[in-house]
C-alpha positions in Angstrom: -21.5 -39.4 10.2 -24.0 -37.7 7.9 -26.8 -37.4 10.5 -26.5 -34.6 13.3 -25.1 -35.8 16.4 -27.2 -35.9 19.7 -26.7 -32.9 22.4 -25.2 -35.8 24.6 -22.7 -36.4 22.2 -21.9 -32.9 21.4 -21.4 -32.5 25.0 -19.2 -35.4 25.2 -17.0 -34.4 22.1 -16.6 -31.1 24.1 -15.3 -32.4 26.9 -13.0 -35.0 25.4 -11.4 -32.3 23.2 -11.6 -29.2 25.0 -9.4 -27.2 22.6 -11.5 -28.0 19.4 -14.7 -26.8 20.7 -15.7 -24.3 17.5 -18.7 -24.8 15.6 -16.4 -25.7 12.7 -14.3 -28.4 14.7 -17.5 -29.7 16.0 -19.1 -29.8 12.1 -15.5 -31.5 11.2 -15.7 -34.2 13.8 -19.2 -35.4 13.0 -18.9 -35.1 9.3 -21.5 -32.1 8.8 -21.4 -30.1 5.3 -23.4 -27.8 3.8 -26.8 -26.8 4.8 -26.9 -29.2 7.8 -24.4 -26.6 9.4 -27.7 -24.4 10.0 -29.1 -27.3 12.0 -25.8 -27.9 14.1 -25.8 -24.0 14.6 -29.3 -24.4 16.3 -28.4 -27.3 18.4 -25.6 -25.3 19.8 -28.0 -22.4 20.4 -30.1 -24.8 22.4 -27.6 -26.1 24.3 -26.5 -22.3 25.2 -29.6 -21.4 26.2 -30.1 -24.7 28.2 -27.1 -23.7 30.3 -24.9 -26.4 29.0 -22.4 -24.4 27.0 -20.6 -20.9 27.4 -20.4 -19.1 24.0 -17.0 -17.8 23.8 -15.3 -15.9 20.8 -14.4 -18.7 18.4 -10.9 -18.0 17.1 -7.9 -20.3 16.6 -5.8 -18.3 19.1 -6.7 -17.2 22.9 -9.8 -15.1 22.1 -9.3 -12.8 25.2 -7.0 -10.3 23.9 -7.1 -6.6 23.1 -6.6 -5.4 19.6 -3.1 -4.0 18.8 -4.4 -0.2 18.6 -7.3 0.4 21.5 -8.8 3.1 23.5 -7.7 3.1 27.1 -8.7 5.0 30.2 -5.8 6.1 32.8 -6.0 4.4 36.2 -4.5 5.3 39.5 -0.5 5.2 39.4 1.5 2.0 41.0 3.5 2.6 44.4 6.3 3.2 42.1 4.5 5.9 39.9 3.9 3.9 37.0 0.9 4.9 35.1 -1.6 2.0 34.3 -4.7 2.1 32.3 -8.0 0.3 31.8 -9.2 -1.0 28.0 -12.6 0.9 27.4 -14.1 -2.1 25.5 -13.5 -5.3 27.3 -15.8 -8.3 26.2 -13.8 -11.1 27.7 -14.9 -13.5 30.3 -11.9 -13.3 32.5 -11.1 -10.2 34.4 -9.9 -7.2 32.1 -6.2 -6.9 31.5 -4.1 -4.7 33.3 -1.9 -2.1 30.9 0.9 -0.3 31.8 1.6 3.0 30.3 5.1 3.5 28.6 5.7 7.1 28.6 8.4 9.2 26.2 9.9 12.2 27.0 7.9 14.2 24.5 4.3 13.0 25.5 2.1 15.4 27.7 1.2 14.8 31.0 -1.7 12.4 31.6 -4.0 12.5 34.4 -6.2 9.9 36.2 -9.6 9.5 34.1 -8.0 10.5 30.6 -8.9 8.9 27.6 -5.9 7.9 25.2 -5.7 6.1 22.0 -2.5 3.6 22.3 -0.7 1.1 20.4 -0.7 -2.2 22.4 2.0 -4.8 23.1 1.7 -8.2 24.8 4.0 -8.8 27.6 4.8 -11.2 30.4 4.9 -10.4 34.0 2.4 -8.3 36.2 1.0 -6.4 33.3 -0.6 -8.1 30.3 0.2 -5.1 27.9 2.6 -2.1 27.6 0.9 0.5 25.9 2.6 3.7 24.0 0.7 7.0 23.6 -0.5 7.5 20.1 -3.0 10.8 21.3 -4.9 11.6 24.1 -8.3 11.7 23.2 -10.0 15.1 22.7 -7.1 17.1 22.2 -5.5 17.9 18.7 -2.5 20.3 19.3 -1.5 22.3 16.2 2.0 21.0 15.0 4.6 22.6 12.9 7.8 21.5 11.2 10.7 24.0 10.7 14.3 25.1 11.3 15.0 26.1 15.1 16.9 29.1 15.6 18.4 30.0 19.3 17.6 33.2 20.8 18.6 34.6 24.6 14.8 33.8 25.5 14.9 30.2 23.9 14.5 30.2 20.6 12.2 30.6 17.3 10.9 28.1 14.6 10.9 29.1 10.9 8.5 26.9 9.5 9.6 24.9 6.2 6.0 25.3 5.0 5.6 27.9 2.2 2.3 28.7 3.4 3.4 29.3 6.9 5.1 32.5 6.9 4.7 33.0 10.8 7.6 32.1 13.4 6.7 30.0 16.6 8.3 31.0 19.9 9.9 28.4 22.2 10.7 28.8 25.7 13.8 27.6 27.2 12.2 24.7 29.1 10.2 23.4 25.9 13.3 23.5 23.4 13.7 19.6 24.1 17.5 20.3 23.7 17.1 21.4 20.0 20.3 22.9 18.7 20.8 25.8 16.1 20.0 24.9 12.6 18.3 21.8 13.5 14.9 20.4 11.8 12.5 19.8 14.4 8.8 19.1 14.9 6.9 21.0 17.3 3.3 21.5 19.0 1.2 24.6 20.1 1.9 24.8 23.7 -0.1 28.1 24.5 -1.9 31.2 22.9 -0.2 33.8 21.1 2.6 35.1 23.0 4.3 38.7 22.5 4.1 40.0 18.9 1.2 37.8 18.3 3.4 34.5 17.7 2.2 31.3 18.8 4.1 29.6 21.5 5.4 25.9 20.7 7.1 23.2 22.7 9.5 20.6 20.5 8.4 17.3 20.2 10.6 15.8 18.1 14.3 16.7 17.1 15.2 15.6 13.4 18.6 16.9 13.3 20.2 17.9 9.9 17.5 18.8 7.5 19.5 17.1 4.9 19.6 13.9 6.9 17.5 10.9 5.9 15.2 11.0 9.1 13.5 14.4 7.7 13.4 13.1 4.4 9.6 12.3 4.3 8.4 15.4 6.3 10.1 17.3 3.9 8.2 15.9 1.1 5.0 15.9 2.9 5.3 19.7 3.2 6.7 20.5 -0.3 3.9 18.5 -1.9 1.2 20.0 0.3 -0.1 16.6 1.8 -2.5 17.4 4.6 -1.0 15.8 7.4 -3.0 17.3 10.8 -6.5 16.6 11.4 -8.7 19.3 12.4 -10.2 19.6 15.7 -13.8 18.8 14.5 -12.7 15.4 12.8 -10.7 14.3 15.5 -13.7 14.8 17.9 -15.9 12.8 15.0 -13.7 9.8 15.4 -13.4 9.9 19.2 -16.9 9.8 19.5 -17.6 6.6 17.5 -18.4 3.3 18.8 -17.9 -0.4 17.6 -21.0 -1.2 15.5 -23.2 -3.9 16.6 -25.2 -6.8 14.9 -28.2 -5.1 14.3 -29.4 -5.6 11.0 -26.3 -7.0 9.7 -25.5 -10.7 8.4 -23.7 -12.5 11.0 -20.4 -13.5 9.7 -18.4 -14.4 12.9 -18.4 -18.0 12.6 -16.4 -17.6 9.6 -13.0 -18.1 9.5 -11.9 -15.0 7.8 -8.1 -14.1 7.9 -6.2 -11.3 6.9 -2.9 -11.2 5.2 -0.9 -8.1 5.1 3.0 -7.1 5.1 4.6 -7.9 8.6 4.7 -4.2 8.9 1.2 -3.6 8.5 -0.8 -1.3 10.7 -4.4 -1.5 9.4 -5.9 -4.3 8.0 -8.9 -3.6 5.7 -9.7 -7.0 4.1 -10.2 -10.7 5.1 -10.4 -13.5 3.0 -11.8 -17.1 3.2 -12.5 -19.7 0.6 -14.0 -23.2 0.3 -14.7 -26.0 -1.9 -18.4 -25.2 -3.7 -20.9 -27.8 -2.6 -23.2 -26.9 -5.1 -23.6 -30.2 -7.4 -24.0 -28.0 -10.5 -20.5 -26.4 -9.8 -18.2 -29.8 -9.7 -14.5 -28.7 -8.9 -16.0 -25.1 -7.9 -14.9 -22.7 -5.2 -16.8 -20.3 -2.9 -14.6 -17.0 -2.1 -15.5 -14.8 0.5 -13.9 -11.2 0.5 -14.6 -9.1 3.5 -14.0 -5.0 3.8 -14.0 -2.9 6.6 -17.3 -1.0 6.8 -15.8 2.7 6.6 -19.3 3.9 5.6 -20.7 3.0 8.8 -18.3 5.8 10.5 -17.8 8.1 7.7 -20.9 9.5 6.8 -21.8 12.1 4.0 -21.7 15.7 5.2 -19.8 15.2 8.2 -16.3 16.8 9.2 -15.0 13.4 8.9 -16.3 13.0 5.3 -15.2 16.4 4.1 -11.5 15.8 5.5 -11.2 12.0 4.0 -12.6 13.5 0.5 -9.9 16.6 0.9 -6.8 13.9 1.3 -8.2 11.5 -1.4 -6.0 8.6 0.0 -3.3 7.7 2.4 0.3 8.3 1.5 3.0 5.8 2.3 6.6 6.5 3.3 9.2 4.3 4.7 9.0 5.9 8.2 5.5 7.0 8.4 2.1 7.0 7.0 -0.1 10.0 6.5 -3.6 8.2 6.7 -6.6 9.3 4.9 -8.6 8.8 8.4 -7.5 9.5 12.1 -6.2 6.6 14.0 -9.4 5.9 16.0 -10.8 4.7 12.7 -7.7 3.6 10.6 -5.9 1.8 13.3 -9.1 0.7 15.4 -12.7 0.8 14.5 -11.9 0.0 10.6 -9.2 -2.2 11.1 -10.0 -5.9 11.1 -8.1 -6.8 14.2 -7.7 -10.8 15.0 -10.3 -11.9 17.5 -12.3 -8.3 17.4 -15.9 -8.0 16.0 -15.9 -5.7 13.0 -18.3 -4.3 10.5 -17.9 -5.2 7.2 -18.9 -5.3 3.6 -18.7 -8.8 2.2 -19.3 -10.7 -1.1 -19.5 -14.0 -1.7 -18.1 -15.1 -5.2 -18.9 -18.5 -7.0 -16.0 -19.5 -9.3 -16.0 -22.6 -11.2 -13.0 -25.2 -11.7 -11.3 -22.8 -14.2 -11.6 -19.9 -12.4 -14.4 -18.1 -14.1 -17.1 -16.4 -12.0 -20.5 -17.6 -11.9 -22.4 -15.5 -9.6 -21.6 -13.2 -6.8 -23.5 -11.8 -3.8 -22.7 -8.7 -1.4 -23.9 -8.5 2.2 -23.5 -6.0 5.0 -21.9 -8.1 8.1 -20.1 -8.3 11.2 -16.9 -10.5 11.0 -14.2 -11.6 13.6 -10.8 -12.3 11.9 -9.4 -15.4 13.3 -5.6 -14.5 12.5 -3.6 -11.6 11.1 -1.2 -13.1 9.2 1.8 -11.7 6.7 2.6 -12.7 3.2 6.0 -14.6 4.2 4.2 -17.0 7.2 1.3 -17.8 5.0 3.4 -18.7 2.1 6.2 -20.7 4.3 2.8 -22.7 5.4 1.7 -23.4 1.9 5.2 -24.8 1.1 5.4 -27.3 4.1 6.7 -24.9 7.0 3.8 -23.9 8.9 4.3 -21.7 11.9 2.3 -22.2 15.5 0.0 -19.7 14.1 -0.4 -21.3 10.8 -0.6 -24.9 11.6 -4.3 -24.8 13.0 -5.3 -23.1 9.9 -3.8 -25.3 7.1 -6.7 -27.5 6.4 -9.7 -25.3 6.5 -8.2 -22.0 5.5 -4.8 -21.9 4.0 -4.9 -24.7 1.6 -8.5 -24.0 0.5 -7.1 -20.3 0.0 -4.5 -21.4 -2.4 -7.1 -24.2 -4.1 -9.3 -21.2 -5.3 -6.3 -19.3 -6.2 -5.0 -22.0 -8.7 -8.2 -21.8 -10.2 -8.2 -17.9 -10.6 -4.4 -18.3 -12.0 -6.3 -20.3 -15.1 -8.5 -17.6 -15.7 -5.8 -15.2 -15.4 -3.7 -16.6 -18.0 -6.8 -16.8 -20.4 -7.6 -13.0 -20.0 -3.9 -11.7 -20.2 -3.7 -8.9 -18.1 -0.4 -6.8 -18.7 2.1 -8.7 -17.0 4.9 -6.4 -16.2 8.1 -7.6 -14.2 9.2 -4.7 -12.2 10.7 -5.6 -8.7 9.6 -3.1 -5.9 12.1 -1.6 -4.3 12.0 -1.6 -0.1 13.9 0.8 1.6 15.0 -0.4 5.1 15.3 2.1 7.9 17.0 2.1 11.2 15.1 3.5 14.5 17.4 6.8 14.0 16.0 6.8 10.2 19.0 6.1 8.4 18.9 3.8 5.4 20.2 0.4 6.6 19.7 -1.1 3.3 17.9 -1.0 0.0 16.2 -4.2 -1.2 13.8 -5.6 -3.8 10.9 -7.1 -2.3 9.9 -10.8 -2.8 6.9 -11.3 -5.0 5.3 -14.6 -3.7 2.2 -16.6 -4.5 0.7 -15.2 -1.4 0.9 -11.7 -2.8 -0.6 -12.7 -6.1 -3.4 -14.6 -4.3 -4.6 -11.7 -2.5 -4.4 -9.2 -5.7 -6.4 -11.8 -7.6 -9.1 -12.0 -4.9 -9.2 -8.4 -4.5 -9.5 -7.7 -8.3 -12.4 -10.4 -8.4 -13.9 -8.5 -5.8 -13.5 -5.4 -7.3 -14.9 -6.7 -10.5 -18.0 -7.7 -8.5 -18.6 -4.5 -7.2 -18.5 -2.7 -10.6 -20.7 -5.5 -12.2 -23.1 -5.4 -9.4 -23.8 -1.5 -9.5 -23.8 -1.7 -13.2 -26.6 -4.1 -13.2 -28.6 -2.0 -10.4 -28.2 1.2 -12.5 -26.3 3.2 -9.4 -23.8 5.7 -10.2 -20.2 5.1 -8.9 -16.8 5.8 -9.7 -14.9 3.5 -12.1 -10.9 2.9 -12.1 -10.1 3.5 -15.7 -7.2 2.8 -17.7 -7.1 3.6 -21.3 -5.1 2.2 -23.9 -1.6 3.5 -24.8 -2.0 6.6 -27.4 -0.4 6.0 -31.0 2.8 8.0 -30.4 3.7 6.1 -27.2 3.2 2.6 -28.9 5.4 3.9 -32.2 8.0 5.0 -29.3 7.6 1.5 -27.8 8.0 -0.3 -30.9 11.5 1.8 -31.8 12.8 0.8 -28.3 11.9 -3.0 -29.3 13.4 -2.7 -32.6 16.7 -1.3 -31.4 16.5 -4.3 -29.1 16.1 -6.6 -31.7 12.6 -7.4 -30.9 9.0 -6.6 -32.5 5.9 -5.5 -31.4 3.1 -6.1 -34.1 1.7 -3.1 -35.8 -1.5 -2.8 -38.0 -4.3 -4.4 -35.7 -6.1 -3.5 -32.6 -3.8 -3.3 -29.7 -4.1 -6.3 -27.2 -2.6 -6.6 -23.6 -1.5 -10.1 -25.3 0.6 -8.5 -27.9 2.2 -6.5 -25.2 3.0 -9.7 -22.8 4.3 -11.5 -26.0 6.8 -8.8 -26.4 7.7 -8.6 -22.5 8.0 -12.8 -22.9 10.5 -12.4 -25.8 12.7 -10.1 -23.8 12.7 -12.4 -20.6 15.7 -13.6 -19.9 17.9 -11.7 -22.1 19.9 -8.2 -21.5 17.1 -6.3 -22.5 14.7 -7.7 -20.0 14.6 -4.4 -17.8 14.7 -2.1 -20.5 11.6 -3.7 -22.2 9.5 -4.0 -19.0 10.4 0.1 -18.2 9.6 0.9 -22.1 6.1 -0.9 -21.8 5.3 0.9 -18.6 5.8 4.2 -20.0 3.9 3.5 -22.7 1.0 3.1 -20.7 -1.5 5.8 -19.7 -2.2 7.1 -16.3 -5.3 5.3 -14.6 -7.8 7.7 -13.1 -11.3 7.8 -11.8 -14.2 8.2 -13.4 -17.9 8.2 -13.3 -18.1 7.0 -16.9 -16.9 3.2 -17.7 -14.0 3.1 -20.2 -12.7 -0.1 -19.1 -9.5 -1.3 -17.7 -7.0 -1.8 -20.4 -4.1 -2.9 -18.3 -6.0 -5.6 -16.4 -8.0 -6.6 -19.7 -11.5 -5.9 -17.8 -14.8 -4.5 -19.4 -15.4 -2.9 -15.9 -13.3 -2.1 -13.1 -14.4 -0.2 -9.6 -12.2 0.1 -6.4 -13.9 -1.5 -3.2 -11.3 -3.0 -1.3 -9.4 -0.5 0.6 -11.8 2.1 2.2 -9.4 2.9 4.8 -6.8 4.4 2.4 -9.0 5.6 -0.7 -12.1 7.6 -1.1 -12.8 6.1 -4.1 -13.8 2.8 -2.3 -15.6 4.5 0.3 -17.9 6.0 -2.5 -18.6 2.4 -4.0 -19.1 1.4 -0.7 -21.8 3.8 -0.3 -23.3 3.0 -3.7 -23.8 -0.6 -2.8 -25.6 0.4 0.6 -27.8 2.5 -1.3 -28.5 0.1 -4.1 -29.1 -2.8 -1.6 -31.3 -0.7 0.9 -28.9 -1.6 3.5 -29.2 2.0 5.7 -29.3 5.3 5.4 -25.5 6.2 5.0 -25.0 5.4 1.4 -24.7 8.0 -1.3 -26.2 11.2 -0.7 -27.7 13.6 -3.2 -24.3 15.8 -3.2 -22.0 12.8 -3.6 -23.9 11.9 -6.9 -24.1 15.3 -7.9 -20.3 15.8 -7.5 -19.0 12.5 -8.9 -17.3 14.3 -11.9 -15.7 16.5 -9.7 -14.5 14.2 -7.0 -13.3 11.7 -9.8 -10.8 14.5 -10.9 -10.0 15.6 -7.1 -8.9 12.1 -6.3 -7.3 11.2 -9.2 -5.0 14.6 -8.6 -4.6 13.6 -4.8 -3.4 10.1 -5.9 -0.7 11.6 -8.5 0.3 14.1 -5.7 0.8 11.4 -3.1 2.9 9.3 -5.9 5.1 12.0 -6.6 5.6 12.9 -2.9 6.4 9.1 -2.4 8.9 9.2 -5.3 10.9 11.9 -4.3 11.0 10.6 -0.8 12.5 7.6 -2.3 14.8 9.5 -4.4 16.1 11.1 -1.4 16.5 8.2 0.4 18.4 6.6 -2.1 20.7 9.7 -2.7 21.5 9.5 1.1 22.0 5.7 1.2 24.5 6.4 -1.8 26.4 9.6 -0.5 28.9 7.6 1.6 29.8 5.7 -1.6 30.7 8.6 -3.5 33.6 7.6 -5.9 32.5 3.7 -6.2 31.8 1.7 -9.4 28.5 0.7 -10.3 27.0 -1.5 -12.9 23.9 -0.5 -14.5 21.7 -0.1 -17.8 20.8 3.3 -19.7 17.2 3.8 -19.1 16.7 7.0 -20.6 18.5 9.7 -23.2 18.0 13.4 -23.2 19.7 16.4 -25.1 21.2 17.0 -21.7 22.6 13.9 -20.8 21.8 9.9 -20.3 20.0 8.5 -17.5 21.7 4.9 -16.0 19.5 2.8 -13.6 21.7 1.3 -10.9 21.5 -2.7 -10.7 22.3 -2.7 -6.9 19.8 0.0 -5.9 17.5 0.3 -8.7 18.3 4.2 -8.5 18.6 6.5 -11.0 21.4 8.8 -11.7 22.4 11.2 -14.7 25.8 11.3 -16.8 25.9 15.0 -18.0 26.2 15.2 -21.9 29.6 17.5 -20.9 31.2 14.7 -19.2 30.5 12.0 -21.8 33.4 11.3 -23.5 35.8 13.7 -25.3 33.6 14.3 -28.2 30.6 15.9 -28.9 27.4 13.6 -29.0 24.6 14.2 -31.6 21.1 13.6 -30.0 18.8 11.7 -32.7 15.6 12.3 -31.2 13.9 10.1 -33.8 16.2 6.9 -33.2 16.3 7.7 -29.2 20.1 7.3 -29.1 23.2 9.5 -29.2 25.8 9.4 -32.2 29.5 10.3 -31.5 30.7 13.1 -33.9 34.1 12.0 -34.2 34.2 8.3 -33.6 30.4 7.3 -34.9 30.0 5.8 -31.4 26.1 4.7 -30.8 24.8 5.0 -27.3 21.2 3.4 -26.8 18.8 2.6 -24.7 19.4 -0.5 -22.8 23.1 -0.6 -23.2 25.0 -1.8 -20.3 27.5 0.5 -18.4 29.9 0.8 -15.6 29.7 4.3 -14.0 31.2 6.1 -11.0 29.2 7.6 -8.5 30.6 11.5 -8.6 27.7 13.1 -6.4 24.8 12.2 -4.2 22.6 15.1 -2.7 20.1 13.9 -0.1 18.6 17.0 -0.2 17.3 17.3 -3.7 17.5 13.4 -4.6 19.9 14.3 -7.5 22.6 11.3 -8.3 25.4 12.2 -10.7 27.6 9.9 -12.3 30.6 9.4 -14.7 31.1 6.8 -17.3 33.6 4.2 -17.3 32.7 1.7 -19.6 29.8 1.3 -22.3 28.9 -2.2 -23.4 32.1 -3.7 -22.0 34.3 -1.0 -23.5 35.9 2.2 -23.0 34.6 5.1 -25.1 36.8 5.7 -28.0 38.9 9.1 -27.8 37.8 11.3 -30.0 39.5 14.5 -31.4 37.8 16.6 -29.4 37.1 19.0 -32.2 33.5 18.0 -32.4 33.0 19.0 -28.9 32.8 22.7 -29.8 30.3 22.1 -32.7 26.7 22.0 -32.3 26.0 20.7 -35.8 25.5 17.1 -37.0 28.3 14.4 -36.8 31.0 13.9 -39.6 29.0 12.5 -42.4 31.3 9.3 -42.4 30.4 8.4 -38.5 26.9 9.1 -39.3 26.5 7.0 -42.1 28.5 4.0 -40.3 25.9 4.7 -37.4 22.9 4.4 -39.8 24.5 1.2 -41.4 24.5 -0.4 -37.7 21.1 0.8 -37.4 20.0 -0.8 -40.6 22.0 -4.2 -39.7 19.5 -4.5 -36.5 16.8 -3.6 -38.9 17.7 -6.6 -41.1 17.4 -8.9 -38.0 14.4 -8.0 -37.1 12.8 -8.7 -40.5 14.4 -12.0 -40.2 12.8 -12.6 -36.8 9.5 -11.8 -38.4 9.8 -14.4 -41.0 
C-alpha cells in the first residue's frame, strides 16, 4: 500500500495485532517507507492527542523494566525483616516494581530512606527484582589492600601500596574472620585511633597473596592505577539526573541495538542499518552509530573531569574492572541499557553498494536501545538459529546490519589494513578467583561487524572535525622504523619467506607476507614478528595518519565511557556543531599536547598491569602441572635463554641458557639464532619444541622450562668442553651453521624468481 492509511485503519490494525503496535510495525504493515514515515508519525501523534492511543515505550521486549544498574531508595522492611527498596526513576504505566535487597555480610547497615546504587536481577515471585548493593550514595569510605597481622587487640593491616606507609588498626569485631598473613581488603570504619592510625574493618579476605584471587589487586597497586574515587567525584556523579529531550534530536523510535560480550557491564555504543532509499545510491546502505553522551555529565573544570583525565582510561582484568568513571555514570546514566532513554551523540553514515562512505551527519540525540545482545547470540541468529530475543529483530535489524557489513568488507579488502591473526586469550575464573580454564576467544563476523562500524564512525569524526577546523586528538600509528623492518625481514628469511625491500612500505606488503605464512608451521611466528615490528599507537593533536588501519585520519569517538580521548572528541564535536556550552573548554584546547602525552602513558600503564595480571594467572593455572610436558614454538631468543610460547595456553616460558643442552651455545645477534659450540646445532625463531614445565611462580608470573626435543629430535650430546668457553663455537661447526643459512638463502632467492 503506497498511500497513508486512515486513522480508522490504523486503529483497526492495532486492535487486530496487539503485539505489533510500534511505529515501524505499522509502517511495515501498510508499506510506508522513506519520507512517508514522517506523515505516519504525525497521524499517530494526532490519535494520541485525541485520546485514541496511549503511547508506550517502543521496544521488542517488555518495555516496563528497570535497567541492570539503578538508583534505589530503601523502604520499610518486610515482616520477616528483609530490606526492600523502590526505584528512584520509574516511568512505566504499571505500578513501580518491588525490589528485594540481597545483603552480603560485608555490606554496611542500611536504613529506611537511604539511597543506594545497586545491580538488579529479575526474579519471579513476590518481588520483581533482587538487588545487590554496589554502594550507598553519598558515602565513599577510603579503602586499603594489605597483609593482615594479628594482635591481642584485634589486628593491623600493612598496606602493600608502596606509597602508603601507615598501618591500619582493626578491632576484634571488625576482623571479618581474617587470618594471620592473609591479603585483605578493608575500608575505613572510624577516625584515627591511638598512635594516630586509622581504624578499618575488613570487607574482603583474599587469602594467600600468591593465590589467583589477589593477582589483579596486586597489579593495580603495583602499577599505581587509581582505583578509589575521591568523595567530590562521587558526590558529583550521584547528583546527576538523566538527560531529557530538550534540544536533542529524537531517535527513540529508531531500533538501535547494543552488541557486546556476554559479560559486559556497560554498553557505550549502539548500531542500526537499513537500505538507502536515495535513488542516487542504488544498493547502498545507511548506518547509524550512537554513542553514550558522556560529555553531558562529565564537564570541563569539574572534579569528575579531573579524575577521568587522571585515569585516562578504564583497565580490564579477568575478575574486575577499574573504571574511568564512577558506577553511577559508567554502569547507569552513560550505559545504553535496553529500553531506557539515554543521551547520545550519533552519526548517520551513507555508504554505497561497495562500502565506500558517501556522506555523514552527526547529531546530538536521545535514544532508546531496543535490545542488549551479545556477539554469540547475534551470530547464531544470522546463521539461522535465532533465540527468542533475536527472532523479532531479524527482518528490521540483524539482517540489514550484516548486509551493510558485507559492503564494508569489500571496502576493507580494497583498503588492506594490517590483517594480523593473533587469537585472544580468555581466562575463565571460578567464583573463588581460581583459574578454571584458559581458552582462545572465538573470532566471529559479529565481532568484525562492530569493529568495522566503529572504525567507520571514528573516521567520520576525524574528517568532520578536520573539515570544521576544530582542535582534536587523533589516534596516530606511524609506520615501522627501518631497524624493526630489517629484523622482520631476517625472521621471514629464516622461515623461507620474503618481505619486499626497496619500496615504500604499505600494509598490503605485510599482508602478503602474512598470507604466505598462513597454514604453515611459521604462521604464528610471522604474525608475532610482524606485531613486534609495529610502533605503538598514541594520541596526538597533530595528524600523522594510522598505518595499521591504512587510514589518513583517525580519531577515537566510540568509547567515551572508558577512554578520555573519546570524551575530548565528543566535546570537539559539540563545540564545532554549537550543540551546547559543554564542549571543548579553552583549558582543554590549551592542554591538548600534555593531555595526549598523559593518556598515551596511562594506556601503556594499563596494558602493563593487564599483561602482568595475565602472566600471573597463567603461572597460577600451570603451577599444579609442574613436571608436565608441553608442545610449543620458540618465540624469542636472547643471550640468557630461549623463550617458548606454549600451544595449549599461549603462555610464554623461559628455557635458561644454562640448562640448554650439554654444550655452550653462541648467540648470533645478527642472525637471531643460537649455534652450538660442539655440534653446530642451530636454534632459531619459530622452531618447534617439546618442553617440561620446571617452575611456575604465581607471585611473579615467571614460568621456567626444560627442553626435551627440538624440531622433533633430542639435542645432540656435545662434549661439554664448550660450556666453559665464552668465545666463538668451533670453526667447523660454525661453518656448517653458515652453510645451512646459505642454503635457506638460496631457497628464498628461488622463491623470488
